[in-house]
Backbone as CSV, one residue per row, in Angstrom:
resi,resn,N_x,N_y,N_z,CA_x,CA_y,CA_z,C_x,C_y,C_z
1,MET,144.228,74.267,166.382,143.165,74.515,165.414,143.417,75.873,164.737
2,PRO,143.329,75.910,163.401,143.563,77.170,162.708,142.505,78.212,163.080
3,ALA,142.871,79.455,162.949,141.952,80.548,163.262,140.794,80.564,162.257
4,THR,139.655,81.034,162.717,138.490,81.178,161.842,138.581,82.512,161.097
5,LEU,137.807,82.650,160.042,137.790,83.926,159.325,137.358,85.081,160.224
6,PRO,136.332,84.909,161.061,136.019,86.020,161.959,137.212,86.406,162.844
7,GLU,137.924,85.430,163.359,139.097,85.748,164.195,140.166,86.477,163.387
8,ILE,140.351,86.071,162.148,141.391,86.660,161.303,140.996,88.056,160.821
9,LEU,139.824,88.161,160.219,139.417,89.411,159.586,139.002,90.487,160.583
10,LEU,138.576,90.073,161.762,138.116,91.034,162.765,139.173,91.344,163.821
11,ALA,140.358,90.766,163.680,141.429,91.053,164.629,141.697,92.557,164.627
12,PRO,141.920,93.142,165.794,142.097,94.594,165.869,143.179,95.154,164.944
13,ASP,144.234,94.393,164.719,145.287,94.895,163.839,144.958,94.716,162.362
14,ALA,144.017,93.842,162.029,143.671,93.582,160.628,142.416,94.332,160.171
15,ARG,141.443,94.463,161.042,140.129,94.978,160.643,140.177,96.309,159.886
16,PRO,140.906,97.313,160.344,140.914,98.578,159.586,141.422,98.407,158.156
17,GLN,142.433,97.573,157.974,142.952,97.360,156.623,142.014,96.506,155.789
18,VAL,141.324,95.558,156.418,140.325,94.757,155.704,139.230,95.685,155.171
19,ILE,138.818,96.637,155.969,137.789,97.594,155.535,138.314,98.426,154.365
20,THR,139.529,98.938,154.487,140.138,99.723,153.407,140.232,98.892,152.131
21,ASP,140.689,97.657,152.260,140.806,96.780,151.091,139.439,96.427,150.516
22,SER,138.437,96.292,151.368,137.078,96.007,150.903,136.523,97.183,150.098
23,LEU,136.797,98.385,150.547,136.353,99.570,149.806,137.043,99.638,148.441
24,ALA,138.324,99.297,148.402,139.049,99.256,147.129,138.467,98.176,146.220
25,LEU,138.089,97.044,146.790,137.460,95.971,146.016,136.134,96.455,145.425
26,ILE,135.345,97.134,146.220,134.066,97.668,145.734,134.313,98.639,144.587
27,ASP,135.278,99.536,144.751,135.594,100.498,143.693,136.033,99.794,142.413
28,ALA,136.834,98.759,142.548,137.297,98.006,141.374,136.126,97.313,140.684
29,GLU,135.242,96.728,141.465,134.073,96.066,140.886,133.173,97.076,140.174
30,LEU,132.964,98.227,140.778,132.134,99.253,140.149,132.765,99.742,138.847
31,ALA,134.074,99.882,138.837,134.770,100.332,137.632,134.574,99.347,136.485
32,ASP,134.382,98.075,136.799,134.182,97.043,135.778,132.751,97.005,135.242
33,LYS,131.823,97.678,135.901,130.410,97.610,135.514,130.132,98.555,134.346
34,SER,129.244,98.095,133.454,128.829,98.933,132.330,127.395,98.574,131.970
35,GLY,126.854,99.289,131.047,125.495,99.030,130.599,124.451,99.529,131.583
36,ILE,123.223,99.180,131.300,122.099,99.663,132.108,122.186,99.159,133.541
37,THR,122.426,97.862,133.725,122.478,97.336,135.096,123.709,97.856,135.826
38,GLY,124.812,97.988,135.118,126.015,98.538,135.737,125.804,99.971,136.193
39,ASN,125.131,100.753,135.353,124.852,102.140,135.722,123.885,102.215,136.896
40,ALA,122.934,101.289,136.957,121.995,101.258,138.088,122.742,100.963,139.387
41,VAL,123.681,100.027,139.337,124.466,99.696,140.525,125.325,100.895,140.941
42,LYS,125.944,101.543,139.969,126.769,102.724,140.276,125.931,103.841,140.890
43,LEU,124.726,104.043,140.362,123.842,105.075,140.908,123.416,104.734,142.333
44,ALA,123.082,103.473,142.569,122.688,103.052,143.922,123.851,103.258,144.894
45,TYR,125.051,102.905,144.461,126.235,103.079,145.315,126.465,104.565,145.602
46,LYS,126.333,105.384,144.576,126.517,106.826,144.752,125.466,107.385,145.713
47,THR,124.238,106.898,145.592,123.161,107.341,146.472,123.475,106.988,147.920
48,VAL,123.873,105.757,148.148,124.216,105.322,149.503,125.432,106.091,150.009
49,GLY,126.424,106.265,149.149,127.643,106.979,149.538,127.413,108.440,149.845
50,SER,126.375,109.026,149.237,126.106,110.444,149.477,125.251,110.667,150.714
51,PHE,124.828,109.589,151.344,123.991,109.715,152.533,124.694,110.553,153.593
52,ARG,125.966,110.243,153.802,126.823,111.065,154.666,128.261,110.617,154.420
53,PRO,129.221,111.506,154.633,130.624,111.130,154.404,131.017,109.925,155.267
54,GLY,131.686,108.971,154.640,132.144,107.794,155.360,131.083,106.738,155.585
55,TYR,129.894,106.930,155.021,128.798,105.995,155.280,129.087,104.600,154.725
56,VAL,129.675,104.527,153.543,129.958,103.213,152.961,130.979,102.472,153.827
57,ALA,132.013,103.169,154.278,133.000,102.538,155.165,132.338,102.080,156.464
58,TYR,131.437,102.880,156.988,130.693,102.513,158.195,129.892,101.232,157.965
59,ILE,129.215,101.153,156.818,128.397,99.974,156.504,129.281,98.740,156.312
60,VAL,130.409,98.908,155.617,131.326,97.777,155.435,131.807,97.277,156.797
61,ASP,132.165,98.186,157.673,132.613,97.811,159.018,131.502,97.088,159.775
62,LYS,130.295,97.595,159.645,129.149,96.983,160.331,128.860,95.580,159.785
63,MET,129.028,95.390,158.467,128.726,94.113,157.827,129.846,93.092,157.974
64,LEU,131.058,93.534,158.227,132.213,92.641,158.215,132.057,91.409,159.110
65,PRO,131.578,91.527,160.343,131.410,90.307,161.148,130.457,89.293,160.500
66,ASP,129.356,89.784,159.921,128.412,88.872,159.271,129.014,88.258,158.012
67,ILE,129.755,89.045,157.257,130.405,88.526,156.052,131.395,87.431,156.431
68,ALA,132.206,87.696,157.449,133.179,86.692,157.894,132.468,85.417,158.346
69,ASP,131.365,85.569,159.066,130.591,84.401,159.505,130.020,83.620,158.315
70,LYS,129.498,84.336,157.332,128.908,83.670,156.158,129.968,82.969,155.318
71,LEU,131.170,83.530,155.248,132.244,82.921,154.454,132.964,81.799,155.191
72,GLN,132.858,81.759,156.512,133.592,80.770,157.309,133.351,79.325,156.876
73,PRO,132.112,78.887,156.657,131.937,77.482,156.243,132.641,77.168,154.920
74,TYR,132.644,78.123,154.009,133.324,77.918,152.724,134.838,77.863,152.936
75,TRP,135.330,78.731,153.806,136.759,78.745,154.112,137.179,77.427,154.764
76,ALA,136.367,76.946,155.693,136.682,75.688,156.381,136.723,74.529,155.386
77,ASP,135.749,74.450,154.501,135.722,73.382,153.492,136.902,73.510,152.540
78,PHE,137.168,74.709,152.097,138.288,74.987,151.189,139.609,74.589,151.840
79,SER,139.791,74.997,153.082,141.033,74.695,153.802,141.195,73.201,154.026
80,ALA,140.105,72.530,154.390,140.154,71.086,154.626,140.505,70.329,153.351
81,ALA,140.051,70.861,152.211,140.319,70.203,150.929,141.710,70.540,150.391
82,GLY,142.393,71.476,151.053,143.733,71.859,150.608,143.735,72.618,149.299
83,GLY,142.701,73.423,149.082,142.600,74.201,147.852,143.676,75.261,147.742
84,SER,143.849,75.762,146.521,144.891,76.767,146.314,144.336,78.140,145.963
85,GLU,143.136,78.225,145.432,142.547,79.504,145.037,141.160,79.647,145.660
86,PHE,141.074,80.411,146.739,139.796,80.560,147.422,138.772,81.285,146.546
87,GLY,139.221,82.265,145.757,138.310,82.965,144.862,137.649,82.026,143.869
88,ASP,138.428,81.102,143.310,137.865,80.108,142.385,136.877,79.199,143.109
89,TYR,137.237,78.813,144.330,136.363,77.964,145.136,135.010,78.652,145.346
90,LEU,135.054,79.943,145.706,133.813,80.687,145.909,133.035,80.826,144.605
91,ALA,133.748,81.129,143.518,133.091,81.333,142.224,132.365,80.074,141.760
92,LYS,132.926,78.910,142.050,132.278,77.660,141.657,130.981,77.429,142.429
93,ARG,130.815,78.122,143.533,129.607,78.035,144.351,128.895,79.385,144.352
94,GLY,129.059,80.094,143.251,128.650,81.489,143.143,127.250,81.817,143.598
95,GLU,126.274,81.108,143.075,124.891,81.430,143.417,124.630,81.241,144.911
96,GLU,125.116,80.140,145.453,124.933,79.845,146.878,125.636,80.893,147.752
97,VAL,126.870,81.223,147.425,127.631,82.208,148.206,126.973,83.581,148.097
98,ALA,126.577,83.960,146.885,125.950,85.269,146.690,124.681,85.401,147.520
99,GLU,123.838,84.396,147.484,122.593,84.463,148.262,122.875,84.491,149.764
100,SER,123.886,83.769,150.181,124.270,83.794,151.593,124.690,85.207,152.006
101,LEU,125.507,85.841,151.187,125.957,87.201,151.494,124.819,88.208,151.374
102,LEU,123.946,88.009,150.407,122.818,88.929,150.255,121.832,88.841,151.418
103,SER,121.823,87.731,152.114,120.947,87.643,153.286,121.328,88.704,154.326
104,ILE,122.587,89.103,154.332,123.048,90.147,155.256,122.411,91.484,154.878
105,THR,122.528,91.855,153.602,121.998,93.150,153.186,120.474,93.151,153.168
106,ASP,119.871,92.000,152.902,118.413,91.918,152.971,117.929,92.241,154.389
107,THR,118.578,91.653,155.366,118.219,91.916,156.768,118.457,93.377,157.129
108,MET,119.582,93.913,156.669,119.869,95.322,156.949,118.800,96.223,156.337
109,ALA,118.387,95.936,155.107,117.358,96.747,154.450,116.032,96.653,155.196
110,GLU,115.684,95.444,155.641,114.437,95.254,156.389,114.427,96.065,157.682
111,ASN,115.606,96.240,158.289,115.686,96.912,159.585,116.142,98.364,159.495
112,SER,116.327,98.871,158.282,116.847,100.226,158.110,115.765,101.276,158.340
113,ASP,116.199,102.394,158.895,115.311,103.543,159.058,115.691,104.650,158.071
114,LYS,116.392,104.269,157.004,116.846,105.219,155.993,116.182,104.885,154.652
115,PRO,115.019,105.480,154.388,114.264,105.141,153.178,115.051,105.322,151.882
116,VAL,115.905,106.324,151.809,116.691,106.557,150.587,117.619,105.373,150.328
117,VAL,118.253,104.875,151.375,119.159,103.739,151.243,118.373,102.484,150.868
118,VAL,117.237,102.282,151.505,116.406,101.100,151.216,115.917,101.138,149.767
119,ARG,115.485,102.308,149.288,115.039,102.423,147.896,116.188,102.108,146.933
120,ALA,117.361,102.626,147.222,118.525,102.353,146.361,118.831,100.862,146.349
121,TYR,118.757,100.228,147.502,119.013,98.789,147.588,117.966,98.001,146.804
122,LYS,116.710,98.328,147.018,115.634,97.602,146.335,115.718,97.760,144.816
123,ALA,116.247,98.895,144.361,116.359,99.135,142.925,117.344,98.180,142.257
124,VAL,118.309,97.681,143.013,119.334,96.810,142.420,119.301,95.382,142.967
125,ARG,118.463,95.108,143.925,118.479,93.800,144.590,118.236,92.645,143.631
126,SER,117.331,92.806,142.679,116.995,91.683,141.806,118.185,91.191,140.991
127,GLY,119.115,92.059,140.671,120.297,91.652,139.908,121.564,91.582,140.731
128,ALA,121.435,91.745,142.033,122.623,91.829,142.889,123.433,90.543,142.930
129,ALA,122.776,89.404,142.863,123.499,88.131,142.968,124.556,88.000,141.878
130,LYS,124.212,88.395,140.659,125.199,88.254,139.578,126.394,89.178,139.799
131,HIS,126.172,90.331,140.392,127.286,91.242,140.670,128.176,90.687,141.789
132,ILE,127.561,90.092,142.774,128.347,89.471,143.841,129.117,88.280,143.298
133,GLU,128.466,87.477,142.484,129.163,86.334,141.883,130.392,86.795,141.101
134,ALA,130.259,87.888,140.368,131.396,88.416,139.599,132.527,88.875,140.510
135,ALA,132.188,89.307,141.717,133.192,89.816,142.655,133.865,88.716,143.474
136,LEU,133.342,87.510,143.458,133.855,86.457,144.342,135.344,86.141,144.160
137,PRO,135.890,86.134,142.949,137.346,85.926,142.863,138.138,86.985,143.635
138,ARG,137.719,88.235,143.536,138.401,89.301,144.294,138.169,89.140,145.797
139,VAL,136.968,88.752,146.171,136.670,88.523,147.594,137.594,87.431,148.131
140,GLY,137.718,86.352,147.384,138.600,85.259,147.796,140.038,85.716,147.940
141,ASP,140.512,86.522,146.989,141.880,87.040,147.070,142.068,87.914,148.307
142,LEU,141.069,88.735,148.598,141.155,89.597,149.786,141.248,88.740,151.045
143,VAL,140.413,87.737,151.147,140.426,86.864,152.328,141.785,86.198,152.481
144,VAL,142.313,85.677,151.395,143.587,84.971,151.443,144.717,85.905,151.875
145,THR,144.635,87.162,151.501,145.640,88.142,151.913,145.820,88.137,153.438
146,TYR,144.738,87.965,154.163,144.783,88.015,155.629,144.851,86.632,156.269
147,ALA,144.336,85.635,155.585,144.197,84.324,156.203,145.428,83.421,156.050
148,ARG,146.324,83.780,155.194,147.490,82.900,154.990,148.763,83.594,155.362
């Protein structure tokens, strides 16, 4: 039986690089943002990032198991169908995938004891799904880097 995404992405030899690559993906997505909503997302990210040095990397590491779990059913379906582009597969299911991933950050915000971070999250939550949907091709490429 092929390995699951959690097994692949959380493997001790892969996880640190997955986190590094995820941070690069976030930076690339932020660089693509413009306009009022793009600036709001950049400000929220800067606010969270200024909480303490390395905080974003810490959060990505903390979220990675949940992200891998949420993406696993899509990966299993994609793999079973013999697809060639996981990013395209995710993008075609954009709204569903985005909401699935946002359930992770919603739970984190509900349980956070950091009001500044929660306020920053709430400021961008209403438009977050479209930003995640835009990132899904890159997310798929990142996953494939480790899964194949």
